[in-house]
N, C-alpha and C positions, 0 to 999 in steps of 0.2 A: 616860546614859539608864538607866531601871530596867525590868527584866523581872519580871513577876509570873507565877509558875509555879503553876498550879492542879493539884493532885494528889489522887487518890482513886480508889477502885474504882467501877465502873459502879454506878449507882443509889444513890450516896452524897451527892449534892448538888453535884457538880462543875459541872453545867450551870447550876444556880441561881447559884453563885458566879461562874462565867465570864460569865453574862448580866448579873449585877449589876455586875461590873467594866466591861463594855461600856457599860452605861447610866450609869456614873459618868464615862465618858470615856476609859477605858483601851482602847487599840487592841488588839482581839482577833483581827483578821484581816479579810479582805474577802469570802472565800467560805466558807460553812458548809454542813453537811448540812442538809437541810430538816427542819422539825419533824415529829414523828410523833404518833400517838395516845397514845403512852407518854411523850412529852416535847413537849408542845404549845407550849412557849415557846422551843423550840430547844435545840441542843446546844452551840453557841458554840465548836466545835472548828475551828480554822483548818485548812482542807483542805490547804494547802501543807505545814504542819508534819506533819499526819497522814500524808501520802503518804511523807514521809521516814521517819517513825517506823515505818510499815508495812514499808517496804523494809528498814530495819535489823532489825526484829523477825523478818522472814521470810527474810532473806538467807541462802541456803545456798551461794551461788556463791563460788568462790575467785577470781573475776575481780577482780584488784586494780585494774585500770583503772576498772572500773565503780564499785567502792567508793570510789576516789579522786575520781571525778567526783561521786558522791553526797555525799561529805564536803565537797567544794568548794561544791556547791550549798547544802548545809545551812549552812555558814559564811557564804555570801553572803546567804542569807535572813535570818539573824540580824543580819548587818551592816546590811542594808537596814532592818530593823525598828528597830535601835538608832539608826541615823542619822536616820530619818524621824519617830521618835516619842519624845517625852519619857518617856512611860510606856506600855509595851505588855505584852501577856500571851500566854500559851500554855496551852491545856488539851487534854489527850488522856489517855484512860484508860491508855495505854501509857507515859506520861511517866516513870513510876518507873524503867523500864528505861533511860531516856535522860537522867536527871537530871544525872549526872556530865558527860555530853557537852555538854549545853546550858549548864551553869554554868561549864564551862571556857572557853566562848566569849563569855560575857557578864560584864562586870566588876561590874555592880550588879544583884543579883537578890534576890527574896524569894519564899518559898513559902507558899501557902495550902493546907493539908491539910484535905480533907473526910473526916469520920469518921462511921461508922455501924457497928453491930455486924454480924458476918458473918451472923448469923441474919436480921437485918432486910434485909441486902443480898440474901441468897438468896431470901427471901420476896418481895421487890420484883421481882427478876429473874423469878421464877416467875410472878407476876401479869402482868408485862409481856409475857412470851413466851406465856403461856396454858396452862401445865401445872398439874397439881393438887398435885404433891409439893413442898412448900416446902423440903425438905431436899436436893432434887436439885442445886441450885447451891451448896451449902455448900463443897464442895472448890474450886470455881472462885473463890468469894468469898474463901476463906481464902488461896488462892494469890496473888490480887491484893493482899490486905492484907499478907501476908508480904513480897511484893516492895516494897510501899510502905514498910514499916517498915525493910527492909534498906537501901533507898536513903536514907531519912531518917537512919539511924544514921551515915552517912558525910557528911551535909550539915551544914555549920557556919554557914550564913547564917541570917537572920531567918525565923522560922516562925510562922504564925498557924494554929491549929487551930479549925475550926468543925464543929459537929455538926448533922446533918440533923435537923430538928425539924418539928413540925406547922406552926409559924409561922416561916417562913423570914425574916420581917422582922427577927427577932432577930439575924441575921448582919450586917445592914447597918452598924450603928455600929462594930462591931469591924473590919469590912473597911475602912470609910472611914478610921478611925484608922490602920490598918496601912499603907495605901497612900498616906495623906496627901492624900486628896481629900474635899471636902465632899459630904454627902448631897444628893440632888436628887429631885424628884418623879418623874422618869423611872425611877430605881432603885426608889423606893417602889412605884410602879405595877407594875413588873416583878415584884417579890416578893410583891405582894398577891394 
């Protein structure tokens, strides 16, 4: 079974890519955050994976029993996805921190990286949150992009890079070719 891992900073097109995968028939999860005014078509982040990633990112507890239980749950979730779906995916802005963990548990994986300049990411975050200083989020955007690049420098599997553009329909054909699925009207409508 194949796992498609969607990576990128906030506001770099990861939701568009994950939503496109969903509309192409890639299982992206059952439960997602609700769309917001800043992301009207949804985030497409599997809340089951997101809860594990949040735990691992925020874990300060030396409780080895808890960590072992979480590791077992994470492995179980991946096993279920791999058993139940020919092709499935995961998207989470924190996935750069967990790329090595997930790829060690999945035999067949591919990564789609969403790119956007740190200046554009910062400006988009500023507009989404409602502040006026477009440079306010530059350090955060740079941190996420640096984490992404560090994780990718150790990854040896197949990678497709897509760039956030005004016409996101441009990403459809490369994604279809990369994941080996035909385009369909549902994906076209989603990106339009």
